[in-house]
HTML snippet that shows the backbone in 3Dmol.js (N, CA, C, O; Angstrom):
<script src="https://3Dmol.org/build/3Dmol-min.js"></script>
<div id="view" style="width:600px;height:400px;position:relative"></div>
<script>
const pdb = `
ATOM      1  N   MET A   1      22.555   7.153  11.077  1.00  0.00           N
ATOM      2  CA  MET A   1      21.407   7.514  10.200  1.00  0.00           C
ATOM      3  C   MET A   1      22.028   7.982   9.014  1.00  0.00           C
ATOM      4  O   MET A   1      21.413   8.109   7.955  1.00  0.00           O
ATOM      5  N   LEU A   2      23.252   8.246   9.166  1.00  0.00           N
ATOM      6  CA  LEU A   2      24.166   8.786   7.774  1.00  0.00           C
ATOM      7  C   LEU A   2      24.210   7.603   6.724  1.00  0.00           C
ATOM      8  O   LEU A   2      24.288   7.826   5.516  1.00  0.00           O
ATOM      9  N   ARG A   3      24.156   6.341   7.257  1.00  0.00           N
ATOM     10  CA  ARG A   3      24.548   5.117   6.671  1.00  0.00           C
ATOM     11  C   ARG A   3      23.203   5.159   5.826  1.00  0.00           C
ATOM     12  O   ARG A   3      23.211   5.241   4.598  1.00  0.00           O
ATOM     13  N   LEU A   4      22.021   5.094   6.613  1.00  0.00           N
ATOM     14  CA  LEU A   4      20.741   4.997   5.736  1.00  0.00           C
ATOM     15  C   LEU A   4      20.347   6.033   4.889  1.00  0.00           C
ATOM     16  O   LEU A   4      19.651   5.855   3.890  1.00  0.00           O
ATOM     17  N   ALA A   5      20.789   7.143   5.275  1.00  0.00           N
ATOM     18  CA  ALA A   5      20.690   8.105   4.404  1.00  0.00           C
ATOM     19  C   ALA A   5      21.591   7.937   2.963  1.00  0.00           C
ATOM     20  O   ALA A   5      21.024   7.875   1.872  1.00  0.00           O
ATOM     21  N   LEU A   6      22.581   7.894   3.062  1.00  0.00           N
ATOM     22  CA  LEU A   6      23.394   7.484   1.770  1.00  0.00           C
ATOM     23  C   LEU A   6      22.916   6.226   1.060  1.00  0.00           C
ATOM     24  O   LEU A   6      22.902   6.165  -0.169  1.00  0.00           O
ATOM     25  N   LEU A   7      22.569   5.335   1.754  1.00  0.00           N
ATOM     26  CA  LEU A   7      21.996   4.379   1.054  1.00  0.00           C
ATOM     27  C   LEU A   7      20.405   4.482   0.350  1.00  0.00           C
ATOM     28  O   LEU A   7      19.952   3.825  -0.589  1.00  0.00           O
ATOM     29  N   LEU A   8      19.736   5.575   1.184  1.00  0.00           N
ATOM     30  CA  LEU A   8      18.538   5.911   0.258  1.00  0.00           C
ATOM     31  C   LEU A   8      18.948   6.920  -0.678  1.00  0.00           C
ATOM     32  O   LEU A   8      18.280   6.979  -1.710  1.00  0.00           O
ATOM     33  N   HIS A   9      19.829   7.665  -0.555  1.00  0.00           N
ATOM     34  CA  HIS A   9      20.254   8.701  -1.958  1.00  0.00           C
ATOM     35  C   HIS A   9      20.760   7.614  -2.719  1.00  0.00           C
ATOM     36  O   HIS A   9      20.278   7.838  -3.830  1.00  0.00           O
ATOM     37  N   THR A  10      21.285   6.805  -2.791  1.00  0.00           N
ATOM     38  CA  THR A  10      21.739   5.946  -4.347  1.00  0.00           C
ATOM     39  C   THR A  10      20.137   5.531  -4.825  1.00  0.00           C
ATOM     40  O   THR A  10      20.015   5.579  -6.049  1.00  0.00           O
ATOM     41  N   ILE A  11      18.958   5.154  -4.130  1.00  0.00           N
ATOM     42  CA  ILE A  11      17.973   4.719  -4.614  1.00  0.00           C
ATOM     43  C   ILE A  11      16.958   6.220  -5.095  1.00  0.00           C
ATOM     44  O   ILE A  11      16.262   6.248  -6.110  1.00  0.00           O
ATOM     45  N   ILE A  12      17.061   7.107  -4.333  1.00  0.00           N
ATOM     46  CA  ILE A  12      16.150   8.328  -4.508  1.00  0.00           C
ATOM     47  C   ILE A  12      16.925   9.412  -5.789  1.00  0.00           C
ATOM     48  O   ILE A  12      16.311   9.943  -6.715  1.00  0.00           O
ATOM     49  N   SER A  13      18.083   9.504  -5.570  1.00  0.00           N
ATOM     50  CA  SER A  13      18.831  10.035  -6.529  1.00  0.00           C
ATOM     51  C   SER A  13      18.659   9.542  -7.804  1.00  0.00           C
ATOM     52  O   SER A  13      18.281  10.328  -8.672  1.00  0.00           O
ATOM     53  N   THR A  14      18.906   8.163  -8.134  1.00  0.00           N
ATOM     54  CA  THR A  14      18.567   7.693  -9.616  1.00  0.00           C
ATOM     55  C   THR A  14      17.081   7.656 -10.198  1.00  0.00           C
ATOM     56  O   THR A  14      16.875   7.671 -11.412  1.00  0.00           O
ATOM     57  N   THR A  15      15.970   7.603  -9.162  1.00  0.00           N
ATOM     58  CA  THR A  15      14.594   8.088  -9.431  1.00  0.00           C
ATOM     59  C   THR A  15      14.728   9.362  -9.935  1.00  0.00           C
ATOM     60  O   THR A  15      14.423   9.622 -11.099  1.00  0.00           O
ATOM     61  N   LEU A  16      15.246  10.348  -9.005  1.00  0.00           N
ATOM     62  CA  LEU A  16      14.796  11.680  -9.276  1.00  0.00           C
ATOM     63  C   LEU A  16      15.488  12.162 -10.826  1.00  0.00           C
ATOM     64  O   LEU A  16      14.975  13.006 -11.561  1.00  0.00           O
ATOM     65  N   MET A  17      16.762  11.415 -11.116  1.00  0.00           N
ATOM     66  CA  MET A  17      17.567  11.913 -12.117  1.00  0.00           C
ATOM     67  C   MET A  17      16.790  11.384 -13.377  1.00  0.00           C
ATOM     68  O   MET A  17      16.514  12.194 -14.262  1.00  0.00           O
ATOM     69  N   GLY A  18      16.459  10.190 -13.490  1.00  0.00           N
ATOM     70  CA  GLY A  18      15.338   9.719 -14.403  1.00  0.00           C
ATOM     71  C   GLY A  18      14.492  10.600 -14.667  1.00  0.00           C
ATOM     72  O   GLY A  18      14.330  10.982 -15.826  1.00  0.00           O
ATOM     73  N   THR A  19      13.604  11.219 -13.362  1.00  0.00           N
ATOM     74  CA  THR A  19      12.430  11.704 -13.934  1.00  0.00           C
ATOM     75  C   THR A  19      13.016  13.076 -14.552  1.00  0.00           C
ATOM     76  O   THR A  19      12.573  13.611 -15.568  1.00  0.00           O
ATOM     77  N   ALA A  20      14.024  13.526 -13.812  1.00  0.00           N
ATOM     78  CA  ALA A  20      14.074  14.983 -14.537  1.00  0.00           C
ATOM     79  C   ALA A  20      14.850  14.889 -15.787  1.00  0.00           C
ATOM     80  O   ALA A  20      15.041  15.999 -16.284  1.00  0.00           O
ATOM     81  N   ILE A  21      15.363  13.892 -16.457  1.00  0.00           N
ATOM     82  CA  ILE A  21      15.833  13.677 -17.779  1.00  0.00           C
ATOM     83  C   ILE A  21      14.552  13.279 -18.476  1.00  0.00           C
ATOM     84  O   ILE A  21      14.446  13.653 -19.644  1.00  0.00           O
ATOM     85  N   VAL A  22      13.602  12.608 -17.970  1.00  0.00           N
ATOM     86  CA  VAL A  22      12.314  12.474 -18.960  1.00  0.00           C
ATOM     87  C   VAL A  22      11.733  13.873 -19.122  1.00  0.00           C
ATOM     88  O   VAL A  22      11.614  14.267 -20.282  1.00  0.00           O
ATOM     89  N   ILE A  23      11.426  14.525 -18.327  1.00  0.00           N
ATOM     90  CA  ILE A  23      10.796  15.835 -18.033  1.00  0.00           C
ATOM     91  C   ILE A  23      11.731  16.493 -19.316  1.00  0.00           C
ATOM     92  O   ILE A  23      11.148  16.882 -20.328  1.00  0.00           O
ATOM     93  N   ALA A  24      13.155  16.585 -19.203  1.00  0.00           N
ATOM     94  CA  ALA A  24      13.878  17.570 -20.292  1.00  0.00           C
ATOM     95  C   ALA A  24      13.561  16.891 -21.408  1.00  0.00           C
ATOM     96  O   ALA A  24      13.035  17.619 -22.249  1.00  0.00           O
ATOM     97  N   LEU A  25      13.702  15.600 -21.778  1.00  0.00           N
ATOM     98  CA  LEU A  25      13.486  15.102 -23.476  1.00  0.00           C
ATOM     99  C   LEU A  25      11.967  15.327 -23.405  1.00  0.00           C
ATOM    100  O   LEU A  25      11.808  15.817 -24.522  1.00  0.00           O
ATOM    101  N   VAL A  26      10.890  15.305 -22.919  1.00  0.00           N
ATOM    102  CA  VAL A  26       9.732  15.478 -23.114  1.00  0.00           C
ATOM    103  C   VAL A  26       9.266  16.770 -23.445  1.00  0.00           C
ATOM    104  O   VAL A  26       8.257  16.923 -24.133  1.00  0.00           O
ATOM    105  N   ALA A  27      10.208  18.101 -22.816  1.00  0.00           N
ATOM    106  CA  ALA A  27      10.212  19.349 -22.825  1.00  0.00           C
ATOM    107  C   ALA A  27      10.908  19.695 -24.662  1.00  0.00           C
ATOM    108  O   ALA A  27      10.675  20.740 -25.269  1.00  0.00           O
ATOM    109  N   GLY A  28      11.631  18.696 -25.140  1.00  0.00           N
ATOM    110  CA  GLY A  28      11.902  19.194 -26.476  1.00  0.00           C
ATOM    111  C   GLY A  28      13.734  19.594 -26.359  1.00  0.00           C
ATOM    112  O   GLY A  28      14.378  20.222 -27.199  1.00  0.00           O
ATOM    113  N   TYR A  29      14.204  19.062 -25.178  1.00  0.00           N
ATOM    114  CA  TYR A  29      15.547  19.524 -25.232  1.00  0.00           C
ATOM    115  C   TYR A  29      16.591  18.074 -25.010  1.00  0.00           C
ATOM    116  O   TYR A  29      17.175  17.709 -23.989  1.00  0.00           O
ATOM    117  N   GLY A  30      16.569  17.645 -25.948  1.00  0.00           N
ATOM    118  CA  GLY A  30      17.536  16.690 -26.633  1.00  0.00           C
ATOM    119  C   GLY A  30      18.855  17.072 -26.845  1.00  0.00           C
ATOM    120  O   GLY A  30      19.430  16.444 -27.735  1.00  0.00           O
ATOM    121  N   THR A  31      19.477  17.914 -26.282  1.00  0.00           N
ATOM    122  CA  THR A  31      20.782  18.066 -26.315  1.00  0.00           C
ATOM    123  C   THR A  31      21.700  17.535 -25.217  1.00  0.00           C
ATOM    124  O   THR A  31      21.037  17.147 -24.255  1.00  0.00           O
ATOM    125  N   LEU A  32      23.144  17.382 -25.042  1.00  0.00           N
ATOM    126  CA  LEU A  32      23.741  16.859 -23.910  1.00  0.00           C
ATOM    127  C   LEU A  32      23.605  17.823 -22.454  1.00  0.00           C
ATOM    128  O   LEU A  32      23.522  17.388 -21.305  1.00  0.00           O
ATOM    129  N   THR A  33      23.612  19.114 -22.853  1.00  0.00           N
ATOM    130  CA  THR A  33      23.813  19.786 -21.871  1.00  0.00           C
ATOM    131  C   THR A  33      22.515  20.029 -21.257  1.00  0.00           C
ATOM    132  O   THR A  33      22.590  20.229 -20.045  1.00  0.00           O
ATOM    133  N   PRO A  34      21.265  20.068 -21.795  1.00  0.00           N
ATOM    134  CA  PRO A  34      19.878  20.186 -20.872  1.00  0.00           C
ATOM    135  C   PRO A  34      19.945  18.748 -19.891  1.00  0.00           C
ATOM    136  O   PRO A  34      19.641  18.692 -18.700  1.00  0.00           O
ATOM    137  N   ILE A  35      20.435  17.606 -20.762  1.00  0.00           N
ATOM    138  CA  ILE A  35      20.084  16.493 -20.107  1.00  0.00           C
ATOM    139  C   ILE A  35      21.193  16.184 -18.578  1.00  0.00           C
ATOM    140  O   ILE A  35      20.949  15.677 -17.483  1.00  0.00           O
ATOM    141  N   LEU A  36      22.517  16.806 -19.219  1.00  0.00           N
ATOM    142  CA  LEU A  36      23.314  16.541 -17.783  1.00  0.00           C
ATOM    143  C   LEU A  36      22.746  17.746 -16.688  1.00  0.00           C
ATOM    144  O   LEU A  36      22.806  17.448 -15.495  1.00  0.00           O
ATOM    145  N   ILE A  37      22.376  18.658 -16.940  1.00  0.00           N
ATOM    146  CA  ILE A  37      21.683  19.612 -16.071  1.00  0.00           C
ATOM    147  C   ILE A  37      20.578  19.084 -15.251  1.00  0.00           C
ATOM    148  O   ILE A  37      20.396  19.247 -14.045  1.00  0.00           O
ATOM    149  N   ALA A  38      19.877  18.433 -16.093  1.00  0.00           N
ATOM    150  CA  ALA A  38      18.772  17.594 -15.350  1.00  0.00           C
ATOM    151  C   ALA A  38      19.348  16.642 -14.827  1.00  0.00           C
ATOM    152  O   ALA A  38      18.844  16.621 -13.705  1.00  0.00           O
ATOM    153  N   ALA A  39      20.056  15.847 -14.877  1.00  0.00           N
ATOM    154  CA  ALA A  39      20.760  14.658 -14.080  1.00  0.00           C
ATOM    155  C   ALA A  39      21.152  15.376 -12.755  1.00  0.00           C
ATOM    156  O   ALA A  39      20.686  15.121 -11.644  1.00  0.00           O
ATOM    157  N   ALA A  40      22.240  16.468 -13.110  1.00  0.00           N
ATOM    158  CA  ALA A  40      22.816  17.101 -12.049  1.00  0.00           C
ATOM    159  C   ALA A  40      21.739  17.400 -11.045  1.00  0.00           C
ATOM    160  O   ALA A  40      21.876  17.088  -9.862  1.00  0.00           O
ATOM    161  N   LEU A  41      20.534  18.079 -11.566  1.00  0.00           N
ATOM    162  CA  LEU A  41      19.638  18.843 -10.713  1.00  0.00           C
ATOM    163  C   LEU A  41      19.061  17.729  -9.763  1.00  0.00           C
ATOM    164  O   LEU A  41      18.977  17.960  -8.557  1.00  0.00           O
ATOM    165  N   GLY A  42      18.726  16.714 -10.209  1.00  0.00           N
ATOM    166  CA  GLY A  42      17.833  15.815  -9.861  1.00  0.00           C
ATOM    167  C   GLY A  42      18.858  14.943  -8.461  1.00  0.00           C
ATOM    168  O   GLY A  42      18.365  14.641  -7.374  1.00  0.00           O
ATOM    169  N   PHE A  43      20.132  14.716  -8.807  1.00  0.00           N
ATOM    170  CA  PHE A  43      20.915  14.319  -7.726  1.00  0.00           C
ATOM    171  C   PHE A  43      21.178  15.412  -6.613  1.00  0.00           C
ATOM    172  O   PHE A  43      21.580  15.009  -5.522  1.00  0.00           O
ATOM    173  N   VAL A  44      21.011  16.564  -6.780  1.00  0.00           N
ATOM    174  CA  VAL A  44      21.317  17.439  -5.764  1.00  0.00           C
ATOM    175  C   VAL A  44      20.194  17.445  -4.859  1.00  0.00           C
ATOM    176  O   VAL A  44      20.241  17.494  -3.629  1.00  0.00           O
ATOM    177  N   VAL A  45      19.182  17.389  -5.603  1.00  0.00           N
ATOM    178  CA  VAL A  45      17.651  17.559  -4.944  1.00  0.00           C
ATOM    179  C   VAL A  45      17.624  16.509  -4.129  1.00  0.00           C
ATOM    180  O   VAL A  45      17.322  16.692  -2.949  1.00  0.00           O
ATOM    181  N   ALA A  46      17.952  15.139  -4.633  1.00  0.00           N
ATOM    182  CA  ALA A  46      18.011  14.012  -3.803  1.00  0.00           C
ATOM    183  C   ALA A  46      18.773  14.153  -2.362  1.00  0.00           C
ATOM    184  O   ALA A  46      18.133  13.617  -1.457  1.00  0.00           O
ATOM    185  N   ILE A  47      19.817  14.668  -2.016  1.00  0.00           N
ATOM    186  CA  ILE A  47      20.337  14.777  -0.765  1.00  0.00           C
ATOM    187  C   ILE A  47      19.313  15.134   0.125  1.00  0.00           C
ATOM    188  O   ILE A  47      19.060  14.235   0.927  1.00  0.00           O
ATOM    189  N   PRO A  48      18.540  16.304   0.265  1.00  0.00           N
ATOM    190  CA  PRO A  48      17.608  16.624   1.366  1.00  0.00           C
ATOM    191  C   PRO A  48      16.608  15.755   1.595  1.00  0.00           C
ATOM    192  O   PRO A  48      16.224  15.407   2.711  1.00  0.00           O
ATOM    193  N   VAL A  49      16.014  15.261   0.167  1.00  0.00           N
ATOM    194  CA  VAL A  49      14.964  14.504   0.402  1.00  0.00           C
ATOM    195  C   VAL A  49      15.254  12.916   0.885  1.00  0.00           C
ATOM    196  O   VAL A  49      14.378  12.201   1.372  1.00  0.00           O
ATOM    197  N   SER A  50      16.551  12.528   0.675  1.00  0.00           N
ATOM    198  CA  SER A  50      17.155  11.220   1.342  1.00  0.00           C
ATOM    199  C   SER A  50      17.287  11.466   2.772  1.00  0.00           C
ATOM    200  O   SER A  50      16.734  10.773   3.627  1.00  0.00           O
ATOM    201  N   ILE A  51      18.142  12.617   3.045  1.00  0.00           N
ATOM    202  CA  ILE A  51      18.070  13.050   4.721  1.00  0.00           C
ATOM    203  C   ILE A  51      16.532  13.117   5.449  1.00  0.00           C
ATOM    204  O   ILE A  51      16.359  12.727   6.604  1.00  0.00           O
ATOM    205  N   THR A  52      15.509  13.634   4.654  1.00  0.00           N
ATOM    206  CA  THR A  52      14.275  13.809   5.499  1.00  0.00           C
ATOM    207  C   THR A  52      13.688  12.576   5.358  1.00  0.00           C
ATOM    208  O   THR A  52      13.080  12.308   6.394  1.00  0.00           O
ATOM    209  N   VAL A  53      13.572  11.446   4.291  1.00  0.00           N
ATOM    210  CA  VAL A  53      13.310  10.142   4.524  1.00  0.00           C
ATOM    211  C   VAL A  53      14.101   9.651   5.469  1.00  0.00           C
ATOM    212  O   VAL A  53      13.441   9.237   6.423  1.00  0.00           O
ATOM    213  N   ALA A  54      15.482   9.503   5.617  1.00  0.00           N
ATOM    214  CA  ALA A  54      16.322   8.711   6.608  1.00  0.00           C
ATOM    215  C   ALA A  54      15.642   9.289   8.015  1.00  0.00           C
ATOM    216  O   ALA A  54      15.425   8.323   8.747  1.00  0.00           O
ATOM    217  N   ARG A  55      15.273  10.418   8.579  1.00  0.00           N
ATOM    218  CA  ARG A  55      14.819  10.866   9.640  1.00  0.00           C
ATOM    219  C   ARG A  55      13.419  10.267  10.039  1.00  0.00           C
ATOM    220  O   ARG A  55      13.123   9.964  11.194  1.00  0.00           O
ATOM    221  N   ALA A  56      12.660  10.145   9.033  1.00  0.00           N
ATOM    222  CA  ALA A  56      11.310   9.550   9.145  1.00  0.00           C
ATOM    223  C   ALA A  56      11.518   8.035   9.295  1.00  0.00           C
ATOM    224  O   ALA A  56      10.572   7.554   9.919  1.00  0.00           O
ATOM    225  N   LEU A  57      12.109   7.441   9.063  1.00  0.00           N
ATOM    226  CA  LEU A  57      12.563   6.192   9.251  1.00  0.00           C
ATOM    227  C   LEU A  57      13.306   5.783  10.428  1.00  0.00           C
ATOM    228  O   LEU A  57      12.964   4.697  10.895  1.00  0.00           O
ATOM    229  N   ALA A  58      14.180   6.362  10.977  1.00  0.00           N
ATOM    230  CA  ALA A  58      14.918   6.168  12.109  1.00  0.00           C
ATOM    231  C   ALA A  58      14.117   6.610  13.246  1.00  0.00           C
ATOM    232  O   ALA A  58      14.572   6.534  14.388  1.00  0.00           O
TER     233      ALA A  58
END
`;
const viewer = $3Dmol.createViewer("view");
viewer.addModel(pdb, "pdb");
viewer.setStyle({}, {cartoon: {color: "spectrum"}});
viewer.zoomTo();
viewer.render();
</script>
């Protein structure tokens, strides 16, 4: 299940990171720091999401 979770994390994290970056840009935060924070937040949030999806699939 760990392999599946890691594979899913690559897909889910890029999706959530992109979504968070778009939200930050639409909200008017166009500098580097908010974009990096949004990307890091998307990466961290993707960890439990990918584990949950892997458990549902396995």
